[in-house]
C-alpha positions as CSV (number, residue, x, y, z in Angstrom):
1,M,11.6,-12.1,20.8
2,P,14.3,-9.9,19.2
3,Y,17.1,-12.4,20.0
4,L,15.5,-15.3,18.1
5,K,16.4,-14.0,14.6
6,K,19.9,-13.3,15.8
7,C,20.3,-16.8,17.4
8,K,18.5,-19.0,14.8
9,W,21.7,-20.6,13.5
10,H,23.1,-21.0,17.0
11,I,19.9,-22.7,18.1
12,R,19.8,-24.9,15.0
13,L,23.5,-25.9,15.6
14,L,22.7,-26.7,19.2
15,W,19.7,-28.9,18.2
16,Y,21.8,-30.8,15.7
17,S,24.5,-31.3,18.3
18,Y,21.8,-32.6,20.7
19,Y,20.5,-35.0,18.0
20,I,23.9,-36.4,17.2
21,L,24.8,-36.7,20.9
22,S,21.6,-38.6,21.7
23,Y,22.3,-40.9,18.8
24,K,25.8,-41.6,20.0
25,L,24.7,-42.0,23.6
26,L,22.1,-44.6,22.6
27,H,24.7,-46.7,20.8
28,M,27.2,-46.2,23.6
29,T,24.7,-47.3,26.2
30,T,23.6,-50.4,24.3
31,A,27.2,-51.5,23.8
32,N,28.1,-50.9,27.4
33,L,25.1,-52.7,28.7
34,K,25.9,-55.7,26.6
35,N,29.5,-55.8,27.7
36,K,28.6,-54.9,31.3
37,Q,31.7,-52.7,31.5
38,L,30.5,-49.9,33.9
39,P,27.9,-49.4,36.5
40,L,24.9,-47.3,35.5
41,V,24.9,-43.5,36.0
42,R,21.5,-41.7,36.4
43,V,21.3,-38.2,34.8
44,H,18.6,-35.6,35.7
45,A,17.7,-32.3,34.1
46,R,15.6,-29.5,35.6
47,N,12.9,-29.1,33.0
48,C,12.7,-32.5,31.5
49,D,13.2,-36.0,32.9
50,L,16.3,-37.6,31.4
51,S,16.5,-40.2,34.1
52,G,17.4,-43.1,31.9
53,A,20.1,-45.7,32.5
54,F,23.3,-44.6,30.7
55,A,26.7,-46.0,31.0
56,F,29.7,-43.9,30.0
57,R,33.4,-44.6,29.4
58,R,35.5,-41.8,30.9
59,S,36.8,-40.6,27.6
60,S,33.3,-40.4,26.3
61,L,32.2,-38.5,29.4
62,R,34.9,-36.0,28.9
63,R,34.0,-35.5,25.3
64,L,30.3,-35.1,26.3
65,N,31.2,-32.5,28.9
66,R,33.2,-30.5,26.4
67,L,30.4,-30.6,23.9
68,I,27.8,-29.5,26.4
69,I,29.9,-26.7,27.8
70,S,30.7,-25.5,24.2
71,A,27.0,-25.6,23.3
72,L,25.9,-23.7,26.4
73,A,28.6,-21.1,25.9
74,L,27.5,-20.6,22.3
75,L,23.9,-20.2,23.3
76,L,24.6,-17.8,26.2
77,G,26.8,-15.7,24.0
78,C,24.0,-15.6,21.5
79,L,21.5,-14.5,24.1
80,A,23.7,-11.8,25.6
81,P,22.0,-8.4,25.4
82,L,22.6,-6.4,22.3
83,P,24.7,-3.2,22.8
84,A,22.8,0.0,23.3
85,L,22.4,2.1,20.2
86,A,25.0,4.9,20.2
87,A,23.3,7.2,17.7
88,F,20.5,7.6,15.2
89,E,22.6,8.6,12.2
90,V,21.3,10.4,9.2
91,P,24.2,10.6,6.8
92,A,24.8,13.4,4.3
93,G,22.7,13.0,1.2
94,T,20.0,11.0,2.8
95,T,16.4,12.0,3.9
96,V,14.5,10.4,6.8
97,S,10.8,11.0,7.5
98,T,9.1,10.0,10.7
99,G,5.8,9.4,8.8
100,G,4.0,10.7,11.9
101,G,5.5,7.9,14.0
102,L,7.2,7.7,17.3
103,F,11.0,7.1,17.6
104,D,12.2,6.2,21.1
105,L,16.0,6.6,20.9
106,A,16.5,5.2,24.5
107,C,19.2,7.7,25.3
108,A,20.9,7.5,22.0
109,D,22.0,10.7,20.1
110,L,20.2,12.1,17.1
111,R,23.0,13.0,14.7
112,V,21.9,14.7,11.4
113,A,24.2,15.3,8.4
114,G,21.3,14.8,5.9
115,T,17.7,15.8,6.3
116,V,15.1,14.8,8.9
117,N,11.5,15.6,8.2
118,L,9.5,15.5,11.5
119,D,6.1,15.3,9.6
120,N,4.2,15.5,12.9
121,G,6.2,12.6,14.4
122,Q,8.2,12.4,17.6
123,F,11.7,11.7,18.7
124,I,11.7,10.9,22.5
125,N,14.4,10.0,25.1
126,V,17.0,11.6,22.9
127,R,20.3,12.0,24.7
128,A,21.7,14.8,22.5
129,V,20.8,16.5,19.2
130,N,23.7,17.2,16.8
131,I,22.8,19.0,13.6
132,L,26.1,18.9,11.6
133,A,27.1,21.3,8.9
134,G,24.8,20.8,5.9
135,G,22.3,18.9,8.1
136,V,18.6,19.9,8.3
137,I,15.8,19.1,10.7
138,N,12.6,20.2,9.1
139,G,9.7,20.9,11.5
140,S,7.1,21.5,8.8
141,G,3.9,19.6,9.6
142,G,4.7,19.8,13.3
143,G,6.4,17.3,15.5
144,V,8.1,17.0,18.8
145,I,11.7,16.4,19.9
146,S,12.3,15.6,23.6
147,V,16.0,15.8,24.5
148,A,17.7,15.3,27.8
149,G,21.2,16.5,27.0
150,N,23.1,18.7,24.6
151,W,21.8,20.6,21.6
152,S,24.3,21.5,18.9
153,N,23.3,23.3,15.8
154,S,25.9,23.9,13.0
155,G,23.3,23.2,10.3
156,S,19.7,24.3,9.8
157,F,16.7,23.8,12.1
158,I,13.4,24.8,10.3
159,A,11.1,25.4,13.3
160,A,7.7,25.8,11.4
161,N,5.2,24.8,14.1
162,S,7.3,22.1,15.9
163,T,8.1,21.8,19.6
164,V,11.4,21.0,21.3
165,N,11.2,19.9,24.9
166,F,14.4,19.9,27.1
167,I,13.5,17.4,29.8
168,D,14.8,15.6,32.9
169,N,16.3,12.2,32.3
170,T,19.3,11.6,34.4
171,A,19.9,8.2,32.8
172,C,20.5,10.0,29.6
173,A,22.2,13.2,30.7
174,P,22.3,15.1,34.1
175,A,23.0,18.5,32.5
176,A,22.9,20.1,29.0
177,T,24.8,22.6,26.9
178,I,23.1,24.5,24.0
179,S,25.4,25.7,21.3
180,G,24.9,27.3,18.0
181,N,22.1,29.8,17.0
182,T,18.7,28.2,16.7
183,S,15.2,29.6,16.0
184,F,12.6,27.5,17.8
185,A,8.9,27.7,17.3
186,N,7.9,26.4,20.7
187,V,10.6,25.4,23.3
188,S,10.4,24.3,26.8
189,F,13.2,24.0,29.5
190,A,11.7,22.1,32.4
191,S,13.2,20.4,35.4
192,T,12.1,19.3,38.9
193,L,15.7,18.4,39.7
194,G,17.4,21.8,39.5
195,K,19.0,20.9,36.2
196,T,21.6,23.2,34.7
197,Y,21.3,24.4,31.1
198,T,24.5,26.1,29.8
199,F,24.3,28.4,26.8
200,V,27.4,29.1,24.8
201,A,28.4,32.7,25.4
202,G,27.5,35.0,22.5
203,S,25.0,32.6,21.1
204,T,21.3,33.5,20.5
205,Q,18.3,31.3,20.9
206,T,15.2,32.7,19.2
207,M,11.7,31.8,20.4
208,L,9.2,32.5,17.7
209,G,6.2,31.0,19.5
210,G,6.1,29.9,23.1
211,L,8.9,29.9,25.7
212,T,8.5,27.8,28.9
213,V,11.1,27.9,31.6
214,S,10.0,25.9,34.7
215,G,11.7,24.7,37.9
216,T,10.4,24.1,41.4
217,A,10.5,26.2,44.5
218,A,12.9,23.7,46.2
219,M,14.9,23.1,43.0
220,P,14.9,26.0,40.6
221,I,16.0,25.4,37.1
222,V,19.4,26.9,36.2
223,L,20.1,28.9,33.0
224,A,23.6,30.3,32.6
225,S,26.2,31.5,30.1
226,S,29.1,29.2,29.4
227,M,31.5,32.1,30.2
228,P,30.8,34.5,33.2
229,G,31.3,38.0,32.0
230,Q,29.7,37.3,28.6
231,Y,26.0,37.1,27.9
232,A,24.2,34.4,26.1
233,N,21.0,35.7,24.5
234,F,17.3,34.8,24.5
235,N,15.3,36.5,21.7
236,S,11.8,35.7,22.7
237,I,9.1,37.1,20.4
238,G,6.0,35.1,21.5
239,A,4.3,34.1,24.7
240,Q,6.3,33.2,27.8
241,R,5.8,31.1,31.0
242,I,8.6,31.4,33.4
243,S,8.8,30.2,37.0
244,N,11.4,29.3,39.6
245,A,14.4,30.1,37.5
246,S,18.0,30.8,38.6
247,V,19.6,32.9,35.8
248,D,23.2,34.2,35.4
249,W,24.8,36.1,32.5
250,M,21.8,35.8,30.3
251,A,20.4,38.7,28.2
252,A,16.9,39.2,26.8
253,T,17.2,40.8,23.3
254,G,13.5,40.4,22.4
255,N,10.7,40.7,24.9
256,W,11.6,41.5,28.5
257,L,11.6,38.1,30.3
258,A,10.1,37.1,33.7
259,A,8.9,40.7,34.5
260,G,7.7,41.0,38.0
261,L,9.4,37.8,39.1
262,M,12.5,37.3,41.3
263,N,15.7,35.8,40.1
264,R,16.4,32.7,42.2
265,N,20.1,33.4,41.8
266,L,20.4,36.5,44.0
267,N,23.8,37.3,42.6
268,G,22.8,36.6,39.0
269,N,23.9,39.1,36.4
270,V,21.1,39.5,33.8
271,L,20.0,42.0,31.2
272,R,16.3,42.7,30.8
273,W,15.2,39.8,33.0
274,F,13.1,40.0,36.1
275,G,12.1,43.1,38.0
276,Q,10.1,45.7,36.2
277,S,10.1,45.8,32.4
278,E,10.8,49.0,30.5
279,A,7.0,49.5,30.0
280,Q,6.3,49.0,33.7
281,S,9.0,51.4,34.9
282,E,8.6,54.1,32.3
283,A,8.0,57.4,34.2
284,Q,5.2,59.7,33.2
285,I,7.1,62.8,32.2
286,V,5.4,66.2,32.2
287,P,6.0,68.0,28.9
288,A,8.4,70.9,29.2
289,L,7.0,74.5,28.7
290,S,8.3,76.8,26.0
291,L,10.3,79.9,27.0
292,T,7.5,82.2,26.1
293,T,5.0,80.3,28.2
294,L,7.4,80.3,31.1
295,V,7.9,84.2,30.9
296,L,4.1,84.7,30.7
297,L,3.6,82.4,33.7
298,I,6.2,84.1,35.8
299,S,4.8,87.6,34.8
300,L,1.4,86.4,35.9
301,M,2.6,85.2,39.2
302,I,4.5,88.5,39.9
303,G,1.5,90.6,38.8
304,S,-0.8,88.6,41.1
305,G,1.6,89.1,44.0
306,L,1.8,92.8,43.5
307,W,-1.9,93.2,43.2
308,L,-2.5,91.3,46.4
309,R,0.1,93.4,48.2
310,R,-1.5,96.7,47.0
311,K,-4.9,95.5,48.0
312,Q,-3.7,94.9,51.5
313,H,-2.6,98.6,51.8
314,L,-5.8,100.1,50.6
315,P,-8.2,101.6,53.3
């Protein structure tokens, strides 16, 4: 019951008010019954039977109403839901370690100006990751970050053997923009909703380990540069798994990406994506002959021709 600690003084005040009210009502009722001033009024409550015989003066009843309304308003205000967490802040000069635990941010941002050590822990349901200048996320020891929205890196991301998953969570963010240059160990861009991932033009995302890009046949995932006419770069060094991707103005500066597959964006402008890779399309070139060899070959062909012609004229 997370609200009980917040409300303990409100509940205590309400209890004291009820105690004092009951004491006053008892004396008011006794006095009124003796004087026989007013007819009896029967009071009922939903969860407990307060059906006793109480007699009230009008002024007392008005005061009672005001007290009850004030107490209920106080209690309802106390029990109102707490506001959603806006961000998990790591200020400059501070260090936070997950200790191998699970941090569910419930669509809050992870904003890092200090240092976060993943230590094989997890941050899930993150709306956006913002590594500020001087901020560090250290993936040594492993760990996972699952983010639905933007990724902004103006600081340092030490990939080590960590994993970053860009996921569907429309309650957090329907689309995502990736800015800054980041080297990931393992990174996944996955969507069954046709989500759009926009990469700032001129930026480079490096994949040291595994790269996964996954959409569906009906709803391909969209990867695009923030500025048509200027490429955003993927520098993939490790393994890749790519399917159902719609790509525009993206360049592969490391391994050729999605070789043998079709771009789901038929008008997409890409560099070293899809189709045949350089290795697949490399022609088998016959080595050129030297000039001396060519002269000898031509002489041999001419000599063979003359010999055959002479042989035909012999009796």
